N, CA, C and O of each residue as an XYZ file, in Angstrom:
512
protein
N       0.878     -1.141     -0.096
C      -0.029      0.083     -0.042
C       0.764      1.314      0.015
O       1.618      1.463      0.889
N       0.538      2.147     -0.820
C       1.295      3.286     -0.899
C       1.123      4.346      0.220
O      -0.019      4.445      0.670
N       2.106      5.173      0.751
C       2.173      5.997      1.765
C       1.255      7.210      1.128
O       1.245      7.483     -0.072
N       0.446      7.923      2.191
C      -0.197      8.881      1.965
C       0.602     10.198      2.132
O       0.752     10.779      3.206
N       1.087     10.588      0.959
C       1.982     11.735      1.097
C       1.431     13.251      1.448
O       2.100     14.277      1.579
N       0.040     13.079      1.557
C      -0.630     14.348      2.046
C      -0.743     14.471      3.509
O      -1.161     15.482      4.074
N      -0.283     13.206      4.199
C      -0.235     13.312      5.731
C       0.632     14.547      6.338
O       1.629     15.002      5.776
N       0.201     14.933      7.337
C       1.116     16.130      8.026
C       2.333     15.443      8.541
O       2.355     14.381      9.163
N       3.472     16.287      8.155
C       4.832     15.894      8.419
C       5.404     17.143      9.383
O       5.145     18.297      9.043
N       6.126     16.902     10.498
C       6.691     18.009     11.164
C       8.067     17.707     11.185
O       8.550     16.589     11.367
N       8.788     18.958     10.954
C      10.380     19.019     10.954
C      10.850     19.825     12.042
O      10.551     21.019     12.051
N      11.494     19.369     12.893
C      11.929     20.085     14.142
C      13.411     20.245     13.967
O      14.106     19.278     13.653
N      13.914     21.446     14.163
C      15.504     21.683     14.102
C      15.471     23.087     14.440
O      14.557     23.844     14.115
N      16.632     23.453     15.190
C      16.958     24.778     15.657
C      17.643     25.586     14.540
O      17.688     26.809     14.667
N      18.166     25.011     13.482
C      18.618     25.614     12.268
C      17.737     25.784     11.316
O      17.244     24.759     10.844
N      17.331     27.021     10.815
C      16.439     27.228      9.725
C      17.117     26.599      8.541
O      16.309     26.079      7.771
N      18.355     26.503      8.187
C      18.893     26.099      7.107
C      18.726     24.563      7.044
O      18.569     24.033      5.945
N      18.755     23.792      8.229
C      18.423     22.369      8.061
C      17.027     22.194      7.806
O      16.711     21.253      7.079
N      16.055     23.001      8.319
C      14.723     22.842      8.011
C      14.522     22.940      6.564
O      13.914     22.111      5.887
N      15.109     24.075      6.114
C      14.896     24.158      4.703
C      15.348     22.853      3.777
O      14.684     22.364      2.862
N      16.564     22.445      4.219
C      17.098     21.190      3.543
C      16.230     20.042      3.570
O      16.009     19.381      2.555
N      15.675     19.754      4.819
C      14.967     18.519      4.998
C      13.600     18.820      4.220
O      13.099     17.907      3.565
N      13.002     20.036      4.272
C      11.611     20.275      3.638
C      11.904     20.038      2.165
O      11.128     19.386      1.466
N      12.928     20.522      1.737
C      13.199     20.451      0.082
C      13.405     18.901     -0.200
O      13.129     18.471     -1.321
N      13.854     18.103      0.727
C      14.039     16.588      0.445
C      12.638     15.895      0.424
O      12.290     15.070     -0.421
N      11.839     16.369      1.529
C      10.329     15.888      1.559
C       9.584     16.181      0.507
O       8.751     15.359      0.124
N       9.742     17.351     -0.119
C       8.968     17.851     -1.291
C       9.362     17.061     -2.607
O       8.564     16.760     -3.494
N      10.755     16.765     -2.596
C      11.110     16.035     -3.727
C      10.631     14.407     -3.617
O      10.437     13.725     -4.623
N      10.498     13.979     -2.454
C       9.738     12.688     -2.065
C       8.296     12.744     -2.237
O       7.650     11.708     -2.079
N       7.711     13.839     -2.546
C       6.219     14.037     -2.659
C       5.285     14.476     -1.635
O       4.066     14.521     -1.798
N       5.929     14.812     -0.532
C       5.250     15.209      0.706
C       4.801     16.653      0.522
O       5.578     17.497      0.076
N       3.390     16.973      0.907
C       3.004     18.168      0.487
C       2.478     19.117      1.768
O       2.321     20.332      1.651
N       2.233     18.387      2.989
C       1.895     19.148      4.139
C       2.941     19.159      5.092
O       2.962     18.214      5.880
N       3.833     20.053      5.187
C       5.053     19.980      5.875
C       4.989     21.191      7.091
O       4.826     22.338      6.675
N       5.078     21.042      8.203
C       5.120     22.017      9.263
C       6.469     22.155      9.831
O       7.300     21.289      9.561
N       6.753     23.059     10.520
C       8.193     23.156     10.994
C       7.944     23.827     12.380
O       6.968     24.528     12.648
N       8.993     23.502     13.241
C       9.011     23.878     14.671
C      10.646     23.996     14.891
O      11.417     23.123     14.493
N      11.072     25.196     15.581
C      12.467     25.519     15.943
C      13.023     24.910     17.262
O      14.198     25.024     17.612
N      12.077     24.265     17.941
C      12.428     23.655     19.255
C      11.398     22.632     19.750
O      10.229     22.587     19.365
N      11.962     21.822     20.641
C      10.995     20.562     21.083
C       9.743     21.161     21.842
O       8.643     20.612     21.778
N       9.968     22.295     22.550
C       8.682     22.682     23.237
C       7.586     22.997     22.308
O       6.443     22.559     22.441
N       7.996     23.805     21.326
C       7.007     24.220     20.256
C       6.453     23.014     19.457
O       5.257     22.875     19.204
N       7.437     22.150     19.082
C       7.004     21.002     18.459
C       6.033     20.060     19.251
O       5.285     19.321     18.610
N       6.018     20.058     20.581
C       5.318     19.130     21.356
C       3.938     19.744     21.249
O       2.984     19.065     20.869
N       3.814     21.081     21.596
C       2.531     21.708     21.531
C       1.866     21.558     20.265
O       0.637     21.484     20.256
N       2.525     21.504     19.192
C       2.187     21.305     17.713
C       1.482     19.893     17.624
O       0.336     19.760     17.194
N       2.314     18.798     18.093
C       1.952     17.459     17.942
C       0.799     17.136     18.792
O       0.076     16.207     18.434
N       0.529     17.785     19.882
C      -0.652     17.702     20.571
C      -1.865     18.305     20.115
O      -2.971     17.836     20.384
N      -1.670     19.408     19.382
C      -2.783     20.028     18.625
C      -3.380     19.372     17.463
O      -4.591     19.437     17.256
N      -2.485     18.672     16.613
C      -2.695     18.276     15.356
C      -2.092     16.848     14.988
O      -0.929     16.592     15.302
N      -2.824     15.992     14.374
C      -2.150     14.645     14.117
C      -1.033     14.854     13.049
O      -1.197     15.580     12.069
N       0.004     14.231     13.283
C       1.114     14.247     12.532
C       1.346     12.610     12.029
O       1.289     11.759     12.916
N       1.570     12.233     10.818
C       1.842     10.937     10.325
C       3.341     10.827     10.410
O       3.794      9.701     10.205
N       4.175     11.779     10.671
C       5.620     11.706     10.642
C       6.157     12.963     11.344
O       5.734     14.100     11.135
N       7.190     12.612     12.246
C       8.024     13.646     12.959
C       9.486     13.422     12.615
O      10.037     12.351     12.872
N      10.136     14.475     12.011
C      11.487     14.258     11.897
C      12.197     15.214     12.891
O      11.946     16.403     12.693
N      12.973     14.953     13.847
C      13.509     15.824     14.904
C      15.089     15.721     14.942
O      15.732     14.672     14.960
N      15.579     16.985     14.950
C      16.957     17.053     15.293
C      17.106     16.604     16.868
O      16.159     16.686     17.650
N      18.387     16.129     17.234
C      18.599     15.682     18.509
C      19.000     16.992     19.436
O      18.361     17.243     20.457
N      20.127     17.819     18.989
C      20.534     18.816     19.789
C      19.968     20.287     19.646
O      20.331     21.133     18.828
N      18.986     20.403     20.637
C      18.334     21.692     20.647
C      17.997     21.957     21.922
O      17.794     21.018     22.692
N      17.884     23.290     22.350
C      17.444     23.723     23.834
C      16.195     24.359     23.723
O      15.806     24.716     22.611
N      15.444     24.568     24.840
C      15.621     23.874     25.910
C      15.273     22.405     26.036
O      15.738     21.712     26.942
N      14.466     21.955     25.133
C      13.948     20.558     24.984
C      14.632     19.759     23.796
O      14.332     19.932     22.615
N      15.538     18.909     24.228
C      16.154     18.097     23.109
C      15.311     17.144     22.286
O      14.205     16.810     22.710
N      15.750     16.711     21.192
C      15.060     15.876     20.436
C      14.648     14.636     21.050
O      13.537     14.154     20.830
N      15.583     14.048     21.886
C      15.377     12.814     22.750
C      14.211     13.160     23.820
O      13.318     12.333     23.999
N      14.219     14.113     24.373
C      13.227     14.567     25.427
C      11.729     14.619     24.674
O      10.749     14.040     25.142
N      11.708     15.305     23.588
C      10.630     15.395     22.747
C      10.070     14.036     22.381
O       8.884     13.743     22.525
N      11.036     13.192     21.880
C      10.478     11.731     21.646
C       9.913     11.041     22.888
O       8.911     10.330     22.808
N      10.549     11.251     24.014
C      10.157     10.784     25.228
C       8.594     11.257     25.458
O       7.714     10.462     25.787
N       8.386     12.580     25.253
C       7.000     13.069     25.656
C       6.192     12.542     24.667
O       5.085     12.157     25.046
N       6.489     12.415     23.383
C       5.506     12.020     22.326
C       5.186     10.517     22.686
O       4.005     10.184     22.590
N       5.993      9.688     23.039
C       5.838      8.368     23.446
C       4.891      8.181     24.649
O       4.010      7.324     24.718
N       5.212      9.156     25.641
C       4.273      9.187     26.967
C       3.001      9.368     26.827
O       2.261      8.918     27.701
N       2.468     10.041     25.743
C       1.127     10.511     25.586
C       0.302      9.547     24.681
O       0.570      9.481     23.482
N      -0.747      8.762     25.256
C      -1.497      7.700     24.548
C      -1.837      8.310     23.111
O      -1.567      7.640     22.115
N      -2.372      9.459     22.998
C      -2.803     10.070     21.628
C      -1.587     10.029     20.540
O      -1.835      9.957     19.336
N      -0.329     10.078     21.022
C       0.649     10.363     20.122
C       1.717      9.238     20.130
O       2.701      9.234     19.390
N       1.418      8.296     21.035
C       2.472      7.229     21.189
C       2.771      6.477     19.993
O       3.908      6.009     19.930
N       2.037      6.282     19.098
C       2.404      5.610     17.824
C       2.864      6.439     16.648
O       3.169      5.925     15.571
N       2.901      7.663     16.873
C       3.352      8.570     15.807
C       4.851      8.159     15.137
O       5.805      8.018     15.902
N       4.974      8.025     14.097
C       6.338      7.622     13.517
C       7.434      8.865     13.697
O       7.179      9.999     13.291
N       8.550      8.552     14.284
C       9.408      9.404     14.797
C      10.744      9.103     14.393
O      11.319      8.094     14.801
N      11.376     10.096     13.450
C      12.793      9.719     13.021
C      13.637     10.740     13.625
O      13.314     11.925     13.558
N      14.704     10.353     14.213
C      15.712     11.343     14.684
C      16.653     11.657     13.614
O      16.994     10.805     12.794
N      17.143     13.031     13.599
C      18.061     13.391     12.661
C      19.190     14.044     13.490
O      18.907     14.885     14.344
N      20.432     13.680     13.256
C      21.463     14.204     14.205
C      22.882     14.135     13.531
O      23.139     13.360     12.611
N      23.622     14.868     13.984
C      25.266     14.777     13.580
C      25.923     13.729     14.618
O      27.092     13.370     14.478
N      25.202     13.313     15.546
C      25.838     12.496     16.694
C      25.671     11.153     16.129
O      24.541     10.774     15.821
N      26.717     10.383     15.962
C      26.823      9.090     15.640
C      27.080      8.017     16.752
O      27.101      6.804     16.540
N      27.272      8.616     17.958
C      27.672      7.801     19.047
C      26.769      6.829     19.237
O      25.558      6.965     19.062
N      27.437      5.634     19.669
C      26.534      4.491     20.046
C      25.620      4.759     21.112
O      24.459      4.376     20.967
N      25.935      5.322     22.103
C      25.117      5.569     23.297
C      23.841      6.475     22.970
O      22.829      6.359     23.660
N      23.904      7.364     21.923
C      22.930      8.138     21.629
C      21.891      7.231     20.803
O      20.700      7.259     21.111
N      22.287      6.546     19.908
C      21.612      5.481     19.132
C      20.771      4.700     20.065
O      19.547      4.712     19.940
N      21.384      3.998     21.024
C      20.852      3.208     21.976
C      19.670      3.837     22.992
O      18.680      3.270     23.455
N      20.079      5.045     23.146
C      19.066      5.899     23.988
C      17.808      6.176     23.203
O      16.692      5.993     23.689
N      18.014      6.630     21.956
C      16.975      6.968     20.988
C      16.157      5.608     20.867
O      14.950      5.653     21.106
N      16.681      4.534     20.548
C      16.075      3.282     20.340
C      15.270      2.752     21.679
O      14.205      2.139     21.606
N      15.857      3.039     22.763
C      15.083      2.633     24.066
C      13.940      3.529     24.286
O      12.943      3.101     24.867
N      14.015      4.859     23.825
C      13.021      5.877     23.883
C      11.855      5.480     22.851
O      10.721      5.934     22.998
N      12.117      4.798     22.024
C      11.062      4.378     20.981
C      11.163      5.069     19.575
O      10.183      5.268     18.857
N      12.418      5.404     19.268
C      12.528      6.110     18.012
C      12.168      5.023     16.907
O      12.431      3.840     17.122
N      11.582      5.419     15.755
C      11.445      4.415     14.601
C      12.660      4.309     13.725
O      12.976      3.224     13.239
N      13.410      5.502     13.492
C      14.658      5.388     12.896
C      15.510      6.346     13.084
O      15.039      7.315     13.681
N      16.858      6.430     12.712
C      17.827      7.453     12.897
C      18.554      7.878     11.694
O      19.049      7.020     10.964
N      18.667      9.195     11.411
C      19.379      9.486     10.269
C      20.484     10.509     10.680
O      20.255     11.568     11.265
N      21.787     10.028     10.273
C      23.050     10.792     10.498
C      23.283     11.936      9.409
O      23.241     11.702      8.202
N      23.508     13.066      9.899
C      23.904     14.289      9.122
C      25.305     14.165      8.777
O      26.093     13.736      9.620
N      25.710     14.517      7.560
C      24.751     15.006      6.529
C      24.362     13.642      5.773
O      25.043     12.619      5.837
N      23.212     13.773      5.073
C      22.479     12.639      4.263
C      22.031     13.105      3.025
O      21.943     14.302      2.751
N      21.779     12.291      2.356
C      21.322     12.345      0.857
C      19.895     12.093      0.636
O      19.281     11.426      1.469
N      19.313     12.554     -0.389
C      17.854     12.202     -0.645
C      17.697     10.604     -0.601
O      16.747     10.061     -0.037
N      18.582     10.004     -1.164
C      18.447      8.487     -1.257
C      18.374      7.765      0.071
O      17.642      6.784      0.203
N      19.212      8.290      1.176
C      19.392      7.836      2.419
C      18.014      8.166      3.103
O      17.433      7.244      3.676
N      17.495      9.329      3.082
C      16.237      9.749      3.723
C      15.274      8.927      3.113
O      14.573      8.307      3.912
N      15.026      8.735      1.833
C      13.983      7.895      1.298
C      13.998      6.454      1.944
O      13.058      5.895      2.509
N      15.223      5.998      1.742
C      15.352      4.537      2.524
C      14.943      4.401      3.983
O      14.317      3.437      4.425
N      15.384      5.531      4.749
C      14.968      5.433      6.304
C      13.480      5.683      6.466
O      12.860      5.156      7.389
N      12.830      6.578      5.472
C      11.426      6.670      5.606
C      10.737      5.519      5.147
O       9.719      5.177      5.748
N      11.167      4.827      4.107
C      10.532      3.698      3.643
C      10.519      2.707      4.743
O       9.475      2.097      4.975
N      11.582      2.495      5.438
C      11.645      1.556      6.518
C      10.700      1.728      7.669
O      10.375      0.810      8.421
N      10.284      2.959      7.756
C       9.254      3.475      8.703
C       8.035      3.452      8.261
O       7.215      2.928      9.015
N       7.589      3.941      7.069
C       6.267      4.354      6.569
C       5.798      3.227      5.588
O       4.595      2.990      5.474
N       6.550      2.673      5.022
C       6.324      1.671      3.791
C       6.811      2.426      2.514
O       7.334      3.539      2.560
N       6.592      1.725      1.387
C       7.044      2.182      0.196
C       6.725      3.604     -0.228
O       5.546      3.957     -0.253
N       7.726      4.469     -0.575
C       7.336      5.786     -0.937
C       7.044      6.131     -2.404
O       6.706      7.274     -2.714
């Protein structure tokens, strides 16, 4: 079954340039409804207010990190099953383990290509 590319997608990153890059890649993959947040606190409020079919979040943000955002999303019954992909420059094993333990669906290491993002999202959502 094909992925509904009109689903709401949330991109969370404290760098506007990174949001622009990820948004551009998502558009290339056919996604049309892309929201953005500059921090985990704003993102969590958005996730509680509107259903998202996918969240792509940076790890290193203040005051709420991507990992803390993931934990909050997983703690809420209404958002527990929301597909969540962590995007980070950190390739440390302990970070990958912590994200997995918190319930992340996949992990993308920066910098990444369109092909890598497509492969990661396909593993989470199904064929794009």
